[in-house]
N, C-alpha and C positions, 0 to 999 in steps of 0.2 A: 479588517485591516489588510492592506496588501503588504508585499515584501518590503517596500520602501518605508512604510509607516512603522512596521514592526522593527526593522533595523534601527530606526530613529528612536523608538521607545527603549530598545536595548541600550543604545548609547546614553540616553538620559539616566537610566537606572545605574549604569556603570560609571557615568561621568567620563566616558572615553570617546574617542573618535575612531571610526572604521578606517582601515587602510594601514594601520600599524602592525607590528609583529604579533601583538597580543590579540587585537580585535580585527583581524583580517576578514574580508567579506565572506569567504568560504566557511570559516569557522562559525561565524554568526548564523549563516544559513544551516550549517550542520546541526547546531543546537536548537534552532527554531523548528527544524523538521523533527528532531527527537521529541521536542515538547509537544508538537502537533500529534505525533504518534501516541504519546501518553494520554493526551486529551481524548483521542478517538478510542483508545483502549478502555479507559475508565468510564466514559460516558456513553459509548456506542452511539455517538452523535452522527456518524456517517454510516448509512446502511444502503445495501444494494442487493441485487440478485444475480445469479449466474444460471444460464440455461445449459444443461448438459444433455447430450443425445447419447443414448445407450448403444453399446456394441454387444452383440450376442456373446454370452459367456465371459464377458470382461468384468472384472471386479473393481479395479481402481480407475479413478478419473481425476486428472490434474485440475486443481482449483486455480482461479485467477491469482495473479501475483499480488493483488491488493487485498486478498483475504486476510482478515485480522482475527476474527473469532465468530462463533455462532452467537445469536442473540435472541431469536424467537423461540418461545417455549409454549407448550399447550398448558391447560390449567392443571395438569398433573405434574408439571415441572420438567417435561421432556422436550429436548430440542427435536426438531422435525424437518423433513424435506417433503415437497410435494412431488409425487410420482404419477405421471399421466401415461396410460397404456394405449392412448389413441382414442379411448372412449370415456374412461372413468379416472377420477383423481383418487389416489390413495396417499394418506399421510404416514410416512415411515418414521419411526422413532430412532433416536441416537442410542447407541450402547457403547461401553468402553471397548477399545480395539482388542484387548485381551480376550473378551468374550467371543469375538469372532474367530480369533485364532484357536481358542479351546474347542469351540463347536465344530470347527473343521468341516463345514458344510459346503461342498463344492458342486453339488448337483443343482443345475440351473432351474429356475422357476420363472413363471410368467411375471410375477411382481415380487421383488425382494421384500423381506419383512422388516429389515432394520439396516442401519448404516453406522459408520464411524468415520472419524477424521484422523489421519496420521501424516507424518512427513512423507513427501515424495522422494523416494530413494534415488531418482534420476535427476541430475542437474542438467538443464538445457546447455547445449554446446555454446561456446563463445562465438560471437559473430566478429569476423575480421574482414577488412577490405580497404578500398581506397575511394575517397570522395570523388565524384565525377562532376561536381559543380561547386561553386563558391557559396559559402553561407556566412555573410558578413555579420558581425555582432550588431544586433539591433540597438540603436542608440537609446531608444525609449524603453526597451525591455530587458536588455542584458542577456538575450538568448541568441543562439546561432543555429541555423538549420544545416543538418547533415543530409546530403543527398548522394545516394549511390544507386545509379540506374541498374546495376547488376546485382544488387542485394535482394535478400528476402528477409525483411524485418518482422515477419508474421509473429515470431515468438518473442520479440523484444517488447518490454513493458516499461511504463513510467516507473522511475526509481532504479532502473538498471544502471550500472556504472559504465561510463564511456571514457576512453582514453584516446587523445590525439597523439599518436606516437611519433608524429613528425615534429611538432613544436613542443612536446613534453607538457601538455596541459591535460587535465583530467576533470571529470564532472559527472553529471547525471542526465539521463534521458528524462526530459520533462513531459513530453507527449509524443504520440505517434500520428503523423499526418497520413501516411500510406505505407505500403509494404516496402517502399524505397526511400521514404523521407521521414526523418526524425527531428524533433525540436530538442535541443540540448542546451545546457548551461555549463560552460567550461571555466576553469580556474587554473592558475599556475600551480604546479606542484610545490614550488617554493614561493611563499607569499611575497618575498622581496624581488622575485624575478619578473621580468617584463615579457609577456607573451601576447599573441594576438587574441586569444580566446575565441577564435572563430574557425571556420573550415575553408581552406583553400583547395582548389581543384588539385588532386593528386595527394592530399594529406591522407596518411594511413591511420586507420582506427581499429580499436579492439573494444568490443562491448561484452561486459561480464554480466550474465543474467543472475537474477536473485534465486534463492532457494524457494521452493513451493511446498504446499500441502496437497493432499489428495483426499478425495471422498472414496470410501470403500463400501460397496454394497454387499449385503449378505442375506441370502445366497445370491450368486450372480444372476443377472437377468438372462432369460433364454432367447429374448427377441431384441433385434436391433431397431432403432428408430423411436423408442419411447423417450419421453422428455422428463428430466428431473429439474425442478425449480429449487435452487439452493439459496436460502436467505442468509445473509451474513453482514456483520459489521466490517467496514472496509478501512484500510489505511487511507490517510489523506493523500490526495495527489500532491507531489512534491512542489514546494515553492522555493525556487532558487534565483528569483529575479524580482525586479522592482514592482511590476504590475500584475503579479499573480497573487491569489489569496487562497486560504484554506476554506473548504466547503463545509463550514459549520457556523452556528450562530456567532455574531461578532463578540458577544460578551466572553466567549471562551478564548478569544485571542489574547486576552490579558493573562490567562493562565499559561498559555503557550510562551509568552514573552518572559514571564517570571521563572518558568521552568528552564528556559534557555539561559537566563542570567544566573540561576542557581548553578548550572553546569559550568558556566564561565567563571564563577567565583571559586568553585572547587579547583578549577584549573589554575586560578590565581592564588591558591593556597589561603583562601579566606573562608573556611568552612562555617564559622559562626554566622557571618553575614549571609552566606549561601543558604544555610539551613532555615533562616527566617523567611527567605524568599520562597523556599520549597514549601514551607507550611502555608504561606499565603497562597501559592499556586494550588496546593492540595485542597484548601478550603473552597476556592473558586470551583475546582473540579467537582467536589462533593455536592455543592449547591447546583452546579450545572447538570450533574447526573439526575438529581431529583427533578429539576425543571424539565429536562428532556423526557424523562419517564412520564411525567404528567402531561406534557404537550402531546406525546405520541400515544397516550393511554395504554402504556405497556403492561400495566397491572391487570388488564381486562381482556387479554387475548383468549379467545375461545376457538377451538378447532374440533370438528367431528372426526374422530380417528377411525370410524367404522368404514369398511370397504362396501361400496355400493353393490347391490345385487345385479 
């Protein structure tokens, strides 16, 4: 289901129409995206990899903004990453971060023996500037393009918050076209207000980045240019417009919708009705997780953890 169909299903369940103070468009998308995040978290339905290049003597490496959790385990039950030293692959196991702190091993080695995940203590800086071109609202999509030829959006990611400080609208970065062009979805800060929801030349903007996680190697690698392949379950790409969809099997969209309606019912002070919707969504998610595990054969992962000679 795309954004338009999911909004329609939300309206049917609530017997409401979008556009009012209670069921404004942004709120519906807010809760649909929260529901999609819960689907991804519980089912690991969306998976991807990140390729990380080592820096000599560097321990920590920032993970992609869409990192949600690890999901691949060896048959002993350990999470792992693949470490390539240019010739051989070594599979490094996860350990709790406190084990790395306690061991206090700072002497670099050719191939680290373990890794952990922790929060990234450094938040990327805000991006601020002025649009250098017009990005009209797409009549068919509900999205607007932000172009700033003087910008460097290299560190901007889908899901970052964006503010048009000229017309007082706010929204989300939906995708990145290039280092100077972003696709955004904007909404009025006051649902009853009328704003353009687009970008005019000379409109000022501020982009607030998301917090990140980082991968920590132990001990640190002594050589630059090695490659780490990090396997993880990812957050869904945000859906804030009519013709985008979440990248997971269609049957999980119903759980997304019911989760969103549950949140809306709590907002409407109807917890009894909301809890029934939550239980319905949870049942769909539990069945969905079993189906995904079977479809991806996750209970039969086998990895040789031995280092090649």
